C-alpha positions as CSV (number, residue, x, y, z in Angstrom):
1,M,265.2,117.2,110.3
2,A,266.7,117.8,106.8
3,K,266.8,121.3,105.6
4,P,264.6,122.0,102.6
5,A,266.4,122.3,99.3
6,K,267.2,125.9,98.3
7,T,265.6,127.2,95.1
8,N,267.2,129.7,92.9
9,G,264.0,131.1,91.4
10,V,263.1,134.8,92.0
11,S,259.9,136.8,91.7
12,V,259.2,138.9,88.6
13,R,256.9,142.0,88.7
14,L,255.8,144.3,85.9
15,N,254.5,147.3,87.7
16,A,252.2,149.4,85.6
17,V,254.5,148.9,82.6
18,R,253.6,150.8,79.5
19,F,255.0,150.2,76.0
20,D,254.0,151.6,72.6
21,Y,254.1,149.1,69.8
22,G,253.2,151.0,66.7
23,D,249.6,152.1,67.2
24,M,249.0,149.7,70.1
25,A,249.4,151.1,73.6
26,M,250.4,148.2,75.8
27,H,250.0,148.0,79.6
28,F,251.2,145.2,81.7
29,D,250.7,144.9,85.5
30,V,251.3,141.4,86.9
31,S,253.3,139.6,89.6
32,I,254.9,136.2,89.1
33,Q,255.9,134.2,92.1
34,A,259.4,132.8,92.5
35,S,260.1,129.2,91.4
36,T,256.9,128.8,89.5
37,I,256.1,128.0,85.8
38,T,253.9,130.6,84.1
39,A,252.4,130.1,80.6
40,V,251.6,133.1,78.5
41,I,248.9,132.7,75.8
42,G,246.9,135.0,73.6
43,P,246.2,135.9,70.0
44,S,249.0,136.6,67.5
45,G,250.2,140.2,67.9
46,S,248.6,140.6,71.3
47,G,251.9,141.4,73.0
48,K,253.1,138.0,74.4
49,S,256.7,138.3,73.1
50,T,256.8,142.0,74.0
51,L,256.0,141.0,77.6
52,L,259.0,138.7,77.7
53,N,261.2,141.2,75.9
54,L,260.4,143.8,78.6
55,I,261.4,141.4,81.3
56,A,264.6,140.4,79.5
57,G,265.5,144.1,78.7
58,F,265.3,143.8,74.9
59,E,262.5,146.4,75.0
60,K,262.3,149.4,77.3
61,P,259.0,150.6,78.7
62,V,257.8,154.2,78.4
63,G,256.4,154.0,81.9
64,G,256.3,151.8,84.9
65,S,259.0,149.5,86.2
66,V,260.3,145.9,85.9
67,L,261.3,144.3,89.2
68,I,263.1,141.0,89.5
69,N,263.6,139.7,93.0
70,E,262.1,143.0,94.1
71,V,265.0,144.9,92.5
72,D,264.2,147.5,89.9
73,V,266.0,146.4,86.7
74,T,264.1,148.7,84.3
75,S,267.3,150.6,83.4
76,L,269.6,147.6,83.3
77,P,270.7,146.1,79.9
78,P,269.9,142.5,79.1
79,S,273.3,141.2,80.0
80,L,273.0,142.5,83.6
81,R,269.6,141.0,84.3
82,P,269.3,137.7,86.1
83,V,267.4,136.3,83.0
84,S,268.1,133.8,80.2
85,M,266.0,133.5,77.1
86,V,265.4,130.7,74.6
87,F,263.7,131.5,71.3
88,Q,261.9,129.4,68.7
89,D,265.0,129.9,66.5
90,N,267.5,128.3,68.8
91,N,270.4,130.6,67.6
92,L,273.0,127.8,67.4
93,F,276.2,128.3,65.5
94,S,276.4,125.8,62.7
95,H,280.2,125.6,62.8
96,L,280.4,124.8,66.5
97,D,279.7,121.5,68.2
98,V,277.3,121.0,71.1
99,M,280.0,121.5,73.7
100,S,281.0,124.9,72.2
101,N,277.4,126.0,71.6
102,V,276.5,125.4,75.2
103,G,279.8,126.9,76.3
104,L,278.9,130.2,74.7
105,G,276.4,130.6,77.6
106,R,279.3,130.5,80.0
107,R,281.9,132.6,78.1
108,S,281.4,134.3,74.8
109,D,285.1,133.9,73.9
110,L,284.9,130.1,74.8
111,R,288.0,130.4,77.0
112,L,286.7,127.8,79.4
113,D,288.4,126.6,82.5
114,E,287.9,123.2,84.1
115,V,285.0,124.5,86.3
116,D,283.3,125.8,83.2
117,K,283.7,122.5,81.4
118,V,282.3,120.5,84.3
119,E,279.2,122.7,84.5
120,I,278.8,122.5,80.7
121,Q,279.0,118.7,80.8
122,A,276.5,118.6,83.7
123,A,274.0,120.8,81.7
124,I,274.4,118.6,78.6
125,R,273.6,115.6,80.8
126,K,270.6,117.3,82.3
127,V,269.0,117.9,78.9
128,G,269.6,114.4,77.8
129,L,272.4,115.0,75.3
130,A,275.3,113.1,77.0
131,G,277.5,111.5,74.3
132,K,276.6,114.1,71.7
133,E,279.0,116.8,72.8
134,G,281.0,116.7,69.5
135,R,278.0,116.9,67.1
136,K,277.3,119.9,65.0
137,P,273.7,121.3,64.9
138,E,273.1,119.8,61.4
139,A,273.5,116.3,62.9
140,L,270.8,117.0,65.6
141,S,267.1,116.8,65.4
142,G,264.9,119.8,66.1
143,G,264.2,118.7,69.6
144,E,267.9,118.1,70.2
145,R,268.8,121.6,69.0
146,Q,266.3,123.1,71.4
147,R,267.9,121.0,74.2
148,V,271.2,122.6,73.3
149,A,269.7,126.0,73.6
150,I,268.2,125.1,77.0
151,A,271.6,123.8,78.2
152,R,273.2,127.0,77.1
153,A,270.7,128.9,79.2
154,L,271.3,126.6,82.2
155,V,275.1,127.2,82.3
156,R,274.4,130.9,82.7
157,N,273.0,130.2,86.1
158,R,270.3,132.8,85.9
159,P,267.2,132.4,88.2
160,V,264.7,133.3,85.5
161,L,264.2,131.4,82.2
162,L,262.1,132.9,79.4
163,L,260.9,130.6,76.6
164,D,259.5,132.5,73.6
165,E,257.5,129.9,71.7
166,A,260.6,127.7,72.0
167,F,258.8,124.5,71.0
168,A,256.4,125.9,68.4
169,S,258.1,124.3,65.4
170,L,258.1,120.8,67.0
171,G,255.5,118.2,66.5
172,P,253.2,117.2,69.3
173,A,255.3,114.3,70.6
174,L,258.5,116.3,70.6
175,R,256.8,119.3,72.2
176,H,255.4,117.1,75.0
177,E,258.9,115.6,75.5
178,M,260.3,119.1,75.8
179,L,257.6,120.2,78.3
180,E,258.5,117.2,80.4
181,L,262.1,118.3,80.3
182,I,261.2,121.8,81.3
183,E,259.1,120.5,84.2
184,N,261.9,118.3,85.5
185,L,264.5,121.0,85.2
186,Q,262.3,123.4,87.1
187,K,261.8,120.9,89.9
188,E,265.5,120.3,90.1
189,T,266.7,123.9,89.9
190,G,263.8,125.9,91.3
191,M,264.0,128.3,88.4
192,T,261.2,130.8,87.6
193,I,260.1,129.9,84.1
194,I,257.9,132.1,81.9
195,M,256.9,130.6,78.6
196,V,254.9,131.9,75.6
197,T,252.9,129.2,73.9
198,H,250.1,128.9,71.4
199,H,248.9,125.7,73.1
200,P,246.8,126.2,76.2
201,D,247.0,122.6,77.1
202,D,250.8,123.2,77.7
203,A,249.7,125.2,80.7
204,L,247.6,122.4,82.1
205,R,250.3,119.8,81.4
206,L,252.8,121.9,83.5
207,A,250.3,122.7,86.3
208,S,251.2,126.3,85.8
209,T,250.0,129.8,86.3
210,L,248.4,131.2,83.2
211,I,248.5,134.7,81.8
212,F,246.2,135.6,79.0
213,V,247.3,138.6,76.9
214,D,244.8,140.3,74.6
215,N,245.3,143.6,72.7
216,G,248.4,144.6,74.7
217,H,246.9,144.0,78.1
218,I,246.8,141.2,80.6
219,A,243.1,140.2,80.4
220,A,243.3,137.4,82.9
221,S,245.8,135.6,85.2
222,G,245.6,132.8,87.7
223,P,245.9,129.1,88.0
224,A,245.7,127.5,84.6
225,K,243.2,124.8,85.8
226,D,240.8,127.5,86.9
227,L,241.1,129.9,83.9
228,L,240.9,127.0,81.4
229,S,237.8,125.5,83.0
230,D,234.2,126.0,81.8
231,D,233.9,128.8,84.5
232,G,236.9,130.7,83.1
233,P,236.7,134.3,81.9
234,A,234.4,134.8,78.9
235,L,237.1,136.6,76.9
236,L,239.4,133.6,77.3
237,R,236.7,131.1,76.5
238,N,235.9,133.1,73.3
239,Y,239.6,133.0,72.3
240,L,239.8,129.3,72.9
241,G,236.6,128.7,71.0
242,S,238.0,130.6,68.0
243,K,241.2,128.6,68.1
244,E,239.3,125.3,68.3
245,S,237.1,126.3,65.3
246,G,240.2,127.3,63.3
247,L,239.2,131.0,63.1
C-alpha cells in the first residue's frame, strides 16, 4: 500500500490572547487545525487583521500565548516564525522582474544558487506565471501581481500562509480565479491557510472553517457551511443581513 503523502501544514493556536487596540480590548481564543483553510470574516475594524498580525508576530499580545505546531512563538520575531503573509498591497518592487521579486522570498540579497533558482521557477509555474519571469510588475495584471506575491510566499517554505484581504481589490472573476489557485496550492502542499475576506461566500467556495470576529472577539467558529446556514448564530446572521442590505 502506498504511503500517504506528507503534508507540511501545522496547527495554530491563540491561547487566551489579549491585545489592546486603542480603546478596544481584544481577546482571541481559538485553535486551527493543521493543513486546513480557515476564512476570517467580520465587520471593518473588528480585529481580523490584528488576529493575523498576532499570528505572524507583527503585533505582540499583552497576555496569553501564540502556539504554532504546539510551540510557543509568542516571543519570536516574525522572521523566525514558520509563517508567510500576503497582503492586499502585494509589496512588489517595481524595478525588479517576476523572477527577482519571487527570489526575495528566498534570499533578501538575491544571491541565489542553482537550488534556489529551481525552486523559484517551480513556484512561478505553480501560480501559472511560467514564461513571465522577466516581466516587471507594471506589465502584469492585478491578479498576476498577486500570483507573484503568492509565489514569493511559497519559496519561503513556511507551513502557515496568511492572506490579509489579498484579493479584495480584484473583481469577482479574478477573485474566484485566485481562490481556485489557493485551493489547488493547499491540496498540493498541505499548507495551513488563514485568510481574511469580506466575502463570506469565499469560505463556502473553499469548503473551509469559518471564524467570525466581532468587536475584538471571536464570536463564532466552525465549519463554514454550518455557520453560514439559516441555523447559524444570530449575531453572524445579523452581520450578513446588514452586508446584503448595504448597511
